[in-house]
All heavy atoms as an XYZ file, in Angstrom:
867
protein
N      68.533    131.328     26.882
C      69.826    131.911     27.182
C      70.312    132.791     26.187
O      71.021    133.818     26.523
C      70.783    130.625     27.402
C      72.014    130.945     28.254
S      71.448    131.578     29.876
C      72.771    131.120     30.854
N      69.927    132.611     24.913
C      70.362    133.597     23.953
C      69.757    134.928     24.117
O      70.314    135.930     23.776
C      70.069    133.006     22.536
O      68.676    132.916     22.289
N      68.523    135.028     24.617
C      67.879    136.216     24.938
C      68.613    137.045     25.990
O      68.799    138.201     25.847
C      66.369    136.042     25.381
N      69.238    136.239     26.931
C      69.958    136.916     27.955
C      71.321    137.492     27.388
O      71.685    138.681     27.685
C      70.372    135.958     29.036
C      70.982    136.578     30.392
C      70.106    137.275     31.053
C      72.190    136.356     30.645
C      70.531    137.940     32.210
C      72.711    136.949     31.806
C      71.971    137.664     32.696
N      71.946    136.830     26.347
C      73.105    137.310     25.682
C      72.763    138.451     24.795
O      73.536    139.445     24.756
C      73.699    136.162     24.810
C      74.351    135.131     25.571
C      74.999    134.047     24.659
C      75.667    133.025     25.414
N      76.199    131.953     24.542
N      71.622    138.552     24.177
C      71.202    139.632     23.521
C      70.994    140.835     24.299
O      71.447    141.959     23.855
C      69.911    139.435     22.687
C      70.003    138.389     21.615
O      71.069    138.144     21.210
O      68.898    137.843     21.261
N      70.448    140.766     25.470
C      70.387    141.855     26.415
C      71.669    142.421     26.863
O      71.897    143.644     26.929
C      69.529    141.454     27.663
C      68.056    141.159     27.432
C      67.411    140.581     28.727
C      67.284    142.413     27.010
N      72.589    141.452     27.093
C      74.025    141.981     27.467
C      74.708    142.632     26.328
O      75.375    143.741     26.508
C      74.846    140.754     27.887
C      74.448    140.120     29.265
C      75.339    138.941     29.414
C      74.639    141.119     30.301
N      74.401    142.221     25.065
C      75.063    142.979     23.882
C      74.464    144.235     23.728
O      75.056    145.328     23.366
C      74.805    142.096     22.642
C      75.752    140.801     22.597
C      75.465    139.923     21.424
O      74.341    140.084     20.769
N      76.276    138.912     21.185
N      73.122    144.451     24.009
C      72.492    145.608     23.990
C      73.065    146.740     25.045
O      73.270    147.866     24.749
C      70.974    145.570     24.131
C      70.213    144.938     23.022
C      68.662    144.752     23.301
O      68.244    145.220     24.247
N      68.101    143.985     22.425
N      73.298    146.049     26.152
C      73.921    146.969     27.304
C      75.240    147.453     26.819
O      75.644    148.618     27.095
C      73.985    146.081     28.582
N      76.119    146.566     26.286
C      77.421    147.002     25.860
C      77.343    148.056     24.749
O      78.024    148.996     24.677
C      78.201    145.730     25.291
C      78.586    144.808     26.276
C      79.234    143.406     25.734
O      79.201    143.437     24.564
O      79.667    142.703     26.545
N      76.334    147.941     23.881
C      76.170    148.934     22.835
C      75.796    150.297     23.374
O      76.292    151.324     23.042
C      75.128    148.540     21.760
N      75.027    150.309     24.397
C      74.548    151.514     25.104
C      75.856    152.186     25.741
O      75.919    153.465     25.731
C      73.483    151.223     26.226
C      72.035    150.952     25.616
C      71.156    150.679     26.743
C      71.555    152.228     25.013
N      76.561    151.402     26.306
C      77.863    151.910     27.017
C      78.656    152.573     25.915
O      79.328    153.685     26.235
C      78.515    150.825     27.805
C      77.893    150.373     29.101
C      78.600    149.212     29.701
C      77.779    151.473     30.105
N      78.874    151.934     24.771
C      79.710    152.488     23.745
C      79.139    153.809     23.252
O      79.886    154.807     23.092
C      79.929    151.554     22.604
C      80.890    150.482     22.827
C      81.219    149.702     21.587
N      80.038    148.876     21.065
C      79.713    147.769     21.337
N      80.449    147.041     22.318
N      78.686    147.062     20.908
N      77.788    153.892     23.104
C      77.164    155.161     22.682
C      77.291    156.189     23.752
O      77.423    157.422     23.376
C      75.746    154.901     22.434
C      75.449    154.056     21.107
C      73.986    153.769     20.991
O      73.080    154.174     21.864
N      73.584    153.093     19.966
N      77.242    155.906     24.992
C      77.324    156.811     26.079
C      78.575    157.560     26.041
O      78.613    158.764     26.440
C      77.081    156.201     27.495
N      79.699    156.940     25.632
C      81.016    157.610     25.607
C      81.135    158.571     24.597
O      81.958    159.518     24.643
C      82.123    156.549     25.502
O      82.018    155.803     24.366
C      82.197    155.619     26.789
N      80.241    158.513     23.510
C      80.382    159.388     22.350
C      79.222    160.456     22.247
O      79.278    161.160     21.298
C      80.364    158.661     21.034
C      81.576    157.621     21.021
O      82.614    157.979     21.511
N      81.372    156.520     20.458
N      78.396    160.532     23.221
C      77.256    161.344     23.156
C      77.277    162.695     23.909
O      78.206    162.842     24.679
N      76.290    163.598     23.538
C      76.088    164.797     24.300
C      75.299    164.637     25.598
O      74.895    163.503     25.872
C      75.507    165.896     23.345
O      74.161    165.464     23.027
N      74.968    165.711     26.279
C      74.142    165.615     27.496
C      72.784    165.176     27.198
O      72.313    164.245     27.939
C      74.061    167.049     28.114
C      73.339    167.082     29.455
C      74.108    166.213     30.558
O      75.246    166.004     30.511
N      73.155    165.646     31.406
N      72.219    165.602     26.076
C      70.708    165.204     25.788
C      70.848    163.668     25.431
O      69.886    162.947     25.819
N      71.822    163.184     24.723
C      71.942    161.864     24.363
C      72.229    160.975     25.649
O      71.812    159.878     25.681
C      73.119    161.628     23.399
C      72.649    162.091     21.801
C      73.792    161.957     20.926
O      75.059    162.050     21.474
N      73.538    161.791     19.622
N      72.988    161.648     26.463
C      73.320    160.903     27.760
C      71.988    160.626     28.606
O      71.910    159.526     29.150
C      74.365    161.648     28.596
N      71.204    161.592     28.641
C      69.898    161.294     29.373
C      68.994    160.170     28.692
O      68.519    159.394     29.329
C      69.117    162.638     29.450
C      69.818    163.573     30.373
O      70.479    163.294     31.254
N      69.447    164.845     30.116
N      69.068    160.244     27.285
C      68.305    159.182     26.587
C      68.957    157.736     26.796
O      68.230    156.822     27.019
C      68.256    159.490     25.043
C      67.366    160.733     24.780
O      66.601    160.992     25.552
O      67.637    161.261     23.656
N      70.194    157.871     26.802
C      71.004    156.592     27.023
C      70.748    156.060     28.413
O      70.628    154.845     28.687
C      72.476    156.713     26.690
C      72.810    156.904     25.234
C      74.271    157.262     25.093
C      72.412    155.717     24.463
N      70.706    156.950     29.426
C      70.467    156.512     30.737
C      69.200    155.896     30.901
O      68.970    154.845     31.508
C      70.596    157.750     31.690
C      70.529    157.389     33.193
C      70.575    158.532     34.088
N      71.983    159.294     33.894
C      71.971    160.584     33.432
N      70.935    161.248     33.160
N      73.133    161.148     33.318
N      68.148    156.489     30.235
C      66.787    155.905     30.365
C      66.776    154.478     29.590
O      66.174    153.511     30.152
C      65.734    156.793     29.697
C      64.362    156.289     29.738
C      63.899    156.228     31.196
O      64.080    156.966     32.075
N      63.203    155.048     31.431
N      67.350    154.449     28.470
C      67.404    153.143     27.675
C      68.185    152.120     28.619
O      67.802    150.980     28.631
C      68.237    153.334     26.350
C      67.428    154.038     25.478
O      66.186    154.164     25.583
N      68.105    154.632     24.349
N      69.286    152.591     29.321
C      69.999    151.611     30.225
C      69.149    151.077     31.323
O      69.119    149.988     31.756
C      71.258    152.284     30.702
N      68.341    152.004     31.961
C      67.417    151.675     33.030
C      66.376    150.587     32.407
O      66.072    149.665     33.143
C      66.756    152.871     33.618
C      67.693    153.717     34.384
C      67.117    154.951     34.985
O      66.030    155.371     34.455
N      67.817    155.586     35.867
N      65.875    151.003     31.261
C      64.811    150.030     30.704
C      65.508    148.617     30.423
O      64.878    147.537     30.737
C      64.283    150.506     29.424
C      63.465    151.870     29.674
O      63.071    152.053     30.701
O      63.263    152.528     28.578
N      66.551    148.696     29.939
C      67.317    147.436     29.592
C      67.643    146.666     30.949
O      67.547    145.450     31.006
C      68.690    147.636     28.850
C      69.480    146.505     28.478
C      68.677    145.608     27.543
C      70.710    146.942     27.721
N      68.022    147.384     31.983
C      68.254    146.693     33.282
C      67.038    146.001     33.799
O      67.119    144.981     34.370
C      68.698    147.826     34.255
C      69.110    147.260     35.644
C      70.110    146.246     35.687
C      69.463    148.436     36.625
N      65.905    146.671     33.717
C      64.600    146.142     34.047
C      64.289    144.759     33.329
O      63.879    143.797     33.851
C      63.377    147.091     33.867
C      63.470    148.183     34.841
C      63.496    147.779     36.268
O      62.731    147.007     36.663
O      64.178    148.468     37.083
N      64.632    144.718     31.968
C      64.407    143.535     31.203
C      65.384    142.449     31.726
O      64.944    141.328     31.821
C      64.752    143.830     29.760
C      63.714    144.672     29.010
C      64.101    144.838     27.595
C      63.146    145.758     26.838
N      63.489    145.964     25.358
N      66.566    142.840     32.034
C      67.563    141.932     32.491
C      67.037    141.218     33.932
O      67.131    140.082     34.134
C      68.998    142.408     32.696
C      69.862    141.438     33.497
C      69.507    142.708     31.310
N      66.558    142.045     34.768
C      66.065    141.681     36.052
C      64.903    140.711     35.898
O      64.822    139.677     36.476
C      65.573    142.835     36.929
C      66.720    143.668     37.496
C      66.089    144.751     38.361
C      67.242    145.604     38.922
N      66.677    146.749     39.709
N      64.024    141.036     34.917
C      62.864    140.204     34.632
C      63.367    138.858     34.162
O      62.716    137.808     34.559
C      61.890    140.921     33.777
N      64.357    138.881     33.128
C      64.734    137.664     32.606
C      65.361    136.734     33.596
O      65.224    135.544     33.528
C      65.715    137.899     31.489
O      65.107    138.628     30.360
N      66.190    137.355     34.551
C      66.890    136.531     35.512
C      65.856    135.943     36.502
O      66.112    134.867     36.992
C      68.044    137.443     36.202
O      67.420    138.513     36.982
N      64.869    136.712     36.802
C      63.814    136.173     37.717
C      63.113    135.038     37.090
O      62.907    133.975     37.808
C      62.853    137.285     38.094
C      61.774    136.859     39.099
C      62.409    136.640     40.384
O      63.308    137.234     40.869
N      61.993    135.533     41.061
N      62.859    135.001     35.716
C      62.232    133.947     35.094
C      63.150    132.692     35.112
O      62.633    131.577     35.382
C      61.861    134.372     33.617
C      61.477    133.124     32.836
C      60.781    135.394     33.613
N      64.423    132.891     34.898
C      65.326    131.830     34.856
C      65.458    131.260     36.294
O      65.509    130.003     36.530
C      66.691    132.231     34.500
C      66.935    132.660     33.012
C      68.360    133.245     32.766
C      66.618    131.417     32.122
N      65.417    132.141     37.312
C      65.484    131.594     38.729
C      64.274    130.806     39.074
O      64.308    129.713     39.701
C      65.674    132.763     39.653
C      65.685    132.255     41.117
C      65.793    133.599     42.102
O      65.924    134.693     41.616
N      65.773    133.263     43.430
N      63.128    131.317     38.726
C      61.896    130.611     38.973
C      61.763    129.290     38.240
O      61.356    128.279     38.800
C      60.625    131.420     38.458
C      60.446    132.713     39.366
O      60.972    132.778     40.402
O      59.724    133.554     38.881
N      62.325    129.075     37.071
C      62.412    127.876     36.324
C      63.238    126.909     37.021
O      63.083    125.738     37.180
C      62.818    128.081     34.868
C      61.797    128.716     33.968
C      62.360    129.028     32.518
O      63.452    128.710     32.237
O      61.563    129.640     31.718
N      64.445    127.477     37.488
C      65.362    126.564     38.176
C      64.835    126.036     39.428
O      64.953    124.772     39.706
C      66.732    127.286     38.330
N      64.142    126.910     40.183
C      63.642    126.439     41.455
C      62.391    125.505     41.201
O      62.423    124.432     42.000
C      63.040    127.592     42.235
C      62.147    127.226     43.440
C      64.137    128.572     42.677
N      61.664    125.625     40.167
C      60.580    124.740     39.885
C      61.222    123.415     39.505
O      60.617    122.262     39.953
N      62.211    123.284     38.660
C      62.783    122.023     38.290
C      63.418    121.272     39.526
O      63.293    120.117     39.623
C      63.902    122.284     37.270
C      63.300    122.568     35.865
C      64.303    122.829     34.763
C      63.690    123.184     33.542
N      64.698    123.339     32.462
N      64.009    122.018     40.331
C      64.660    121.515     41.586
C      63.512    120.907     42.447
O      63.740    119.790     42.987
C      65.372    122.525     42.311
N      62.410    121.611     42.630
C      61.399    121.039     43.434
C      60.833    119.790     42.769
O      60.525    118.764     43.513
C      60.209    122.139     43.525
C      60.577    123.208     44.474
C      59.442    124.110     44.750
C      59.744    125.288     45.655
N      58.573    126.181     45.725
N      60.603    119.678     41.482
C      60.149    118.436     40.762
C      61.144    117.361     41.020
O      60.702    116.261     41.244
C      60.042    118.722     39.267
C      58.843    119.619     38.918
C      58.872    119.981     37.331
O      59.788    119.666     36.586
N      57.685    120.509     36.991
N      62.533    117.619     40.916
C      63.398    116.587     41.113
C      63.331    116.062     42.579
O      63.484    114.832     42.779
C      64.780    117.051     40.707
C      64.985    117.170     39.347
S      66.623    118.073     38.784
C      67.692    116.799     39.371
N      63.181    116.919     43.531
C      63.101    116.573     44.949
C      61.972    115.689     45.174
O      61.915    114.752     45.887
N      60.706    116.151     44.553
C      59.551    115.380     44.690
C      59.652    113.901     44.163
O      59.232    112.957     44.660
C      58.351    116.047     44.129
C      57.944    117.374     45.009
C      56.893    118.216     44.193
O      56.464    117.819     43.182
O      56.514    119.164     44.805
N      60.304    113.881     42.896
C      60.496    112.588     42.287
C      61.439    111.671     43.146
O      61.109    110.500     43.226
C      61.076    112.771     40.825
N      62.404    112.259     43.712
C      63.299    111.492     44.538
C      62.659    110.984     45.799
O      62.764    109.856     46.190
C      64.513    112.378     44.888
O      65.176    112.790     43.754
C      65.491    111.560     45.833
N      61.864    111.831     46.422
C      61.117    111.459     47.563
C      60.100    110.406     47.242
O      59.946    109.410     47.982
C      60.352    112.713     48.170
C      59.774    112.479     49.425
C      59.119    113.790     50.055
O      59.041    114.716     49.442
N      58.826    113.654     51.359
N      59.465    110.502     46.153
C      58.392    109.362     45.749
C      59.214    108.147     45.400
O      58.674    106.997     45.951
C      57.708    109.893     44.528
C      56.722    110.936     44.735
O      56.304    111.166     45.913
N      56.387    111.686     43.796
N      60.329    108.200     44.823
C      61.108    106.955     44.582
C      61.543    106.254     45.935
O      61.346    104.989     46.016
C      62.335    107.224     43.770
C      63.166    106.009     43.456
C      62.759    105.132     42.417
C      64.225    105.719     44.236
C      63.545    103.961     42.118
C      65.049    104.575     43.988
C      64.654    103.719     42.958
O      65.414    102.674     42.730
N      61.923    107.132     46.900
C      62.427    106.543     48.058
C      61.319    105.926     48.804
O      61.443    104.876     49.422
C      63.150    107.629     48.957
C      63.360    107.054     50.369
C      64.448    107.971     48.347
N      60.080    106.549     48.841
C      58.934    106.052     49.430
C      58.446    104.687     48.750
O      58.030    103.757     49.586
C      57.726    106.943     49.422
C      57.841    108.129     50.415
C      56.673    109.061     50.368
C      56.906    110.151     51.365
N      55.743    111.141     51.334
N      58.567    104.551     47.524
C      58.180    103.351     46.710
C      59.204    102.249     46.871
O      58.841    101.074     46.781
C      57.775    103.712     45.334
C      56.611    104.622     45.197
C      56.338    105.137     43.790
O      57.196    104.696     42.903
O      55.549    105.979     43.568
N      60.378    102.646     46.996
C      61.515    101.603     46.921
C      62.530    101.907     48.094
O      63.700    102.244     47.835
C      62.275    101.647     45.555
C      61.346    101.505     44.398
O      60.761    100.505     44.234
N      61.179    102.636     43.678
N      62.075    101.748     49.310
C      62.969    102.163     50.410
C      64.308    101.226     50.482
O      65.350    101.903     50.735
C      62.159    101.862     51.711
C      61.061    100.974     51.310
C      60.881    101.168     49.820
N      64.219     99.977     50.292
C      65.344     99.216     50.401
C      66.444     99.438     49.213
O      67.569     99.390     49.410
C      65.066     97.706     50.374
C      64.492     97.382     51.822
C      63.081     97.076     52.020
C      65.000     97.403     52.997
N      62.911     96.911     53.408
C      64.092     97.194     53.950
C      66.381     97.665     53.400
C      64.348     96.996     55.288
C      66.690     97.582     54.776
C      65.750     97.338     55.764
N      65.881     99.711     48.080
C      66.774    100.174     46.972
C      67.456    101.483     47.258
O      68.689    101.594     46.982
C      65.992    100.139     45.586
C      65.565     98.844     45.134
C      64.758     99.043     43.855
O      64.374    100.047     43.428
N      64.585     97.802     43.131
N      66.762    102.338     47.863
C      67.329    103.597     48.167
C      68.398    103.465     49.184
O      69.394    104.135     49.149
C      66.225    104.571     48.730
N      68.150    102.585     50.221
C      69.254    102.326     51.260
C      70.418    101.689     50.571
O      71.618    102.061     50.797
C      68.667    101.457     52.319
C      69.758    100.898     53.202
C      67.583    102.177     53.220
N      70.207    100.780     49.635
C      71.337    100.137     48.956
C      72.088    101.193     47.996
O      73.384    101.032     48.037
N      71.362    102.130     47.458
C      72.048    103.076     46.618
C      72.921    104.018     47.475
O      74.009    104.303     47.206
C      71.080    103.841     45.764
C      70.452    102.985     44.667
C      71.638    105.073     45.202
C      69.245    103.601     43.889
N      72.278    104.392     48.630
C      73.017    105.306     49.601
C      74.230    104.606     50.062
O      75.254    105.208     50.236
C      72.092    105.726     50.665
N      74.113    103.290     50.488
C      75.254    102.584     51.022
C      76.383    102.414     50.018
O      77.546    102.588     50.286
C      74.782    101.254     51.581
N      75.979    102.081     48.773
C      76.903    102.020     47.688
C      77.757    103.267     47.495
O      78.921    103.284     47.267
C      76.234    101.567     46.352
O      75.569    100.269     46.553
N      76.938    104.377     47.338
C      77.623    105.690     47.130
C      78.530    106.025     48.279
O      79.656    106.499     48.133
C      76.595    106.781     47.029
C      75.870    106.843     45.754
C      74.673    107.881     45.835
C      76.794    107.047     44.518
N      78.204    105.696     49.555
C      79.055    105.843     50.761
C      80.340    105.091     50.598
O      81.438    105.477     50.823
N      80.147    103.773     50.199
C      81.370    102.960     50.051
C      82.269    103.428     48.896
O      83.507    103.458     49.160
C      80.978    101.532     49.921
C      80.421    100.793     51.048
C      79.819     99.301     50.514
C      81.495    100.536     52.057
N      81.649    103.827     47.854
C      82.440    104.350     46.736
C      83.245    105.619     47.176
O      84.433    105.759     46.939
C      81.520    104.749     45.572
C      82.191    105.234     44.332
C      83.151    104.230     43.730
C      81.121    105.667     43.360
N      82.598    106.531     47.776
C      83.214    107.697     48.243
C      84.353    107.489     49.258
O      85.409    108.086     49.173
C      82.154    108.813     48.800
C      81.258    109.482     47.853
C      80.300    110.279     48.490
C      82.066    110.263     46.966
N      84.087    106.546     50.199
C      85.128    106.186     51.144
C      86.296    105.548     50.482
O      87.441    105.841     50.868
N      86.166    104.735     49.533
C      87.156    104.089     48.738
C      87.937    105.097     47.970
O      89.178    105.100     47.902
C      86.680    102.975     47.760
N      87.363    106.054     47.439
C      87.972    107.181     46.624
C      88.858    108.026     47.556
O      89.970    108.418     47.285
C      87.036    107.951     45.897
C      86.357    107.289     44.709
C      85.294    108.265     44.115
C      87.338    106.995     43.677
N      88.254    108.272     48.808
C      88.992    109.162     49.744
C      90.250    108.425     50.272
O      91.320    108.996     50.386
C      88.159    109.567     50.828
C      87.140    110.579     50.529
S      85.950    110.976     51.845
C      87.124    111.641     53.132
N      90.120    107.122     50.473
C      91.249    106.293     50.978
C      92.305    106.124     49.811
O      93.451    106.265     50.154
C      90.794    104.899     51.394
C      91.879    104.117     52.040
C      91.206    102.814     52.548
C      92.563    102.121     53.248
N      92.034    100.839     53.801
N      91.776    105.965     48.646
C      92.769    105.864     47.580
C      93.583    107.085     47.269
O      94.735    107.034     46.971
C      92.004    105.424     46.207
C      92.817    105.183     45.048
C      92.062    104.769     43.868
C      92.833    104.405     42.665
N      92.048    104.114     41.522
N      93.073    108.268     47.522
C      93.763    109.467     47.391
C      94.738    109.693     48.500
O      95.494    110.718     48.464
C      92.712    110.686     47.302
C      91.965    110.594     46.081
C      90.948    111.851     46.036
O      90.903    112.548     46.943
O      90.176    111.851     45.158
N      94.789    108.912     49.498
C      95.771    109.004     50.525
C      95.293    109.981     51.670
O      96.030    110.436     52.498
N      93.986    110.267     51.709
C      93.531    111.238     52.694
C      93.327    110.679     54.032
O      93.469    111.424     54.938
N      92.844    109.326     54.157
C      92.571    108.768     55.438
C      93.268    107.392     55.508
O      93.509    106.755     54.567
C      91.140    108.613     55.577
C      90.233    109.799     55.576
C      88.801    109.512     55.720
C      90.646    110.785     56.738
N      93.714    107.026     56.747
C      94.253    105.659     56.936
C      93.062    104.771     57.395
O      91.846    105.182     57.403
C      95.291    105.694     57.815
C      95.014    106.046     59.260
O      93.811    106.263     59.515
O      95.825    106.138     60.130
N      93.271    103.527     57.742
C      92.243    102.616     58.198
C      91.596    103.028     59.360
O      90.330    102.725     59.537
C      92.823    101.282     58.449
C      93.316    100.546     57.179
O      92.822    100.948     56.111
O      94.293     99.785     57.179
N      92.094    103.820     60.276
C      91.498    104.335     61.447
C      90.682    105.632     61.186
O      90.026    106.147     62.136
C      92.559    104.573     62.569
N      90.690    106.148     60.045
C      90.032    107.311     59.681
C      90.795    108.588     59.964
O      90.295    109.727     59.819
N      92.099    108.502     60.298
C      92.924    109.625     60.555
C      93.545    110.101     59.260
O      93.787    109.342     58.355
C      94.029    109.340     61.598
C      93.452    108.959     62.922
O      92.378    109.460     63.329
O      93.999    107.997     63.540
N      93.940    111.365     59.235
C      94.553    111.908     58.048
C      95.961    111.376     58.017
O      96.661    111.117     58.962
C      94.632    113.409     58.059
C      93.319    114.126     57.753
C      93.521    115.637     57.450
O      94.425    115.978     56.824
O      92.685    116.327     57.928
N      96.346    111.080     56.705
C      97.692    110.452     56.572
C      98.526    111.665     55.850
O      98.033    112.317     54.839
C      97.554    109.304     55.496
C      98.959    108.853     55.180
C      96.744    108.254     56.176
N      99.791    111.815     56.371
C     100.664    112.800     55.796
C     101.341    112.203     54.604
O     101.978    111.244     54.659
C     101.707    113.208     56.782
N     101.104    112.750     53.413
C     101.724    112.299     52.181
C     102.758    113.238     51.737
O     103.469    112.946     50.718
C     100.662    112.056     51.120
O      99.996    113.212     50.822
N     103.017    114.313     52.306
C     103.968    115.373     51.907
C     105.291    115.026     52.528
O     105.337    114.846     53.737
C     103.462    116.791     52.351
C     104.369    117.890     52.024
O     105.321    117.653     51.122
O     104.200    118.999     52.378
N     106.396    114.872     51.679
C     107.594    114.432     52.245
C     108.110    115.308     53.348
O     108.779    114.930     54.269
C     108.583    114.438     51.033
C     107.599    114.455     49.839
C     106.321    114.950     50.226
N     107.830    116.771     53.221
C     108.401    117.625     54.249
C     107.633    117.379     55.590
O     108.394    117.462     56.579
C     108.059    119.092     53.739
C     108.829    119.428     52.541
C     108.507    120.785     52.161
C     109.312    121.283     50.908
N     108.865    122.546     50.370
N     106.385    116.976     55.521
C     105.792    116.660     56.773
C     106.317    115.328     57.394
O     106.579    115.326     58.504
C     104.231    116.619     56.516
C     103.581    116.100     57.787
C     103.616    117.824     56.087
N     106.640    114.389     56.581
C     107.137    113.132     57.007
C     108.561    113.236     57.568
O     108.875    112.651     58.561
C     107.227    112.122     55.815
C     105.823    111.654     55.349
C     105.998    110.759     54.114
C     105.042    111.018     56.418
N     109.392    114.240     57.059
C     110.581    114.458     57.610
C     110.528    115.110     59.001
O     111.441    115.010     59.842
C     111.499    115.336     56.684
C     111.836    114.643     55.373
C     112.509    115.659     54.371
O     112.717    116.825     54.706
O     112.782    115.272     53.331
N     109.517    115.858     59.221
C     109.416    116.700     60.497
C     108.898    115.749     61.584
O     108.945    116.118     62.851
C     108.385    117.757     60.317
N     108.452    114.406     61.297
C     107.986    113.573     62.319
C     109.156    112.965     63.023
O     110.019    112.449     62.372
C     107.075    112.555     61.734
C     106.684    111.402     62.764
C     105.911    113.209     61.157
N     109.278    112.981     64.323
C     110.341    112.311     64.974
C     110.488    110.815     64.657
O     109.414    110.246     64.452
C     110.033    112.511     66.538
C     109.085    113.617     66.606
C     108.329    113.618     65.268
N     111.656    110.348     64.549
C     111.830    108.941     64.162
C     111.183    107.849     65.136
O     111.025    106.770     64.811
C     113.355    108.692     64.066
C     113.978    109.923     64.664
C     112.946    110.974     64.793
N     110.921    108.215     66.347
C     110.392    107.365     67.329
C     108.920    107.010     67.046
O     108.404    106.122     67.603
C     110.595    107.758     68.699
O     110.010    109.005     68.900
C     112.107    107.903     69.114
N     108.310    107.894     66.320
C     106.849    107.799     66.052
C     106.660    107.009     64.767
O     107.356    107.284     63.833
C     106.119    109.174     65.899
C     106.174    110.106     67.100
C     105.578    111.474     66.871
C     105.392    109.348     68.301
N     105.650    106.155     64.742
C     105.334    105.419     63.536
C     104.132    106.170     62.919
O     103.222    106.623     63.518
C     104.983    104.028     63.893
C     106.141    103.254     64.387
C     105.594    101.772     64.624
O     104.590    101.357     64.101
O     106.372    101.080     65.249
N     104.237    106.096     61.615
C     103.113    106.756     60.829
C     102.247    105.597     60.186
O     102.577    104.677     59.778
C     103.652    107.615     59.602
C     104.416    108.794     60.315
C     102.476    108.269     58.855
C     105.045    109.685     59.299
């Protein structure tokens, strides 16, 4: 990541030089900027490839775990579902029937008194 920061600092330095140079220097700076851009593209491609590779490894590891321990995976998924459901209900987002609950006082005032919330 520091290599990426170094490339960005070099690009900033080129921009500062470009504002103070002549036409000949501008052409040189343009070429340097294009070279630097190619380096940045290559660096970002390497980072992207590494991220994709790690994501594939994690996916394969997860798939292998689920195949080897199917009931544990079901238990983990169910636990996460219950936890997320409890968090959503605690935040006041849903009532017992799964409908949205109005927690804004302005909305509650707009509801006719004959309706129960």
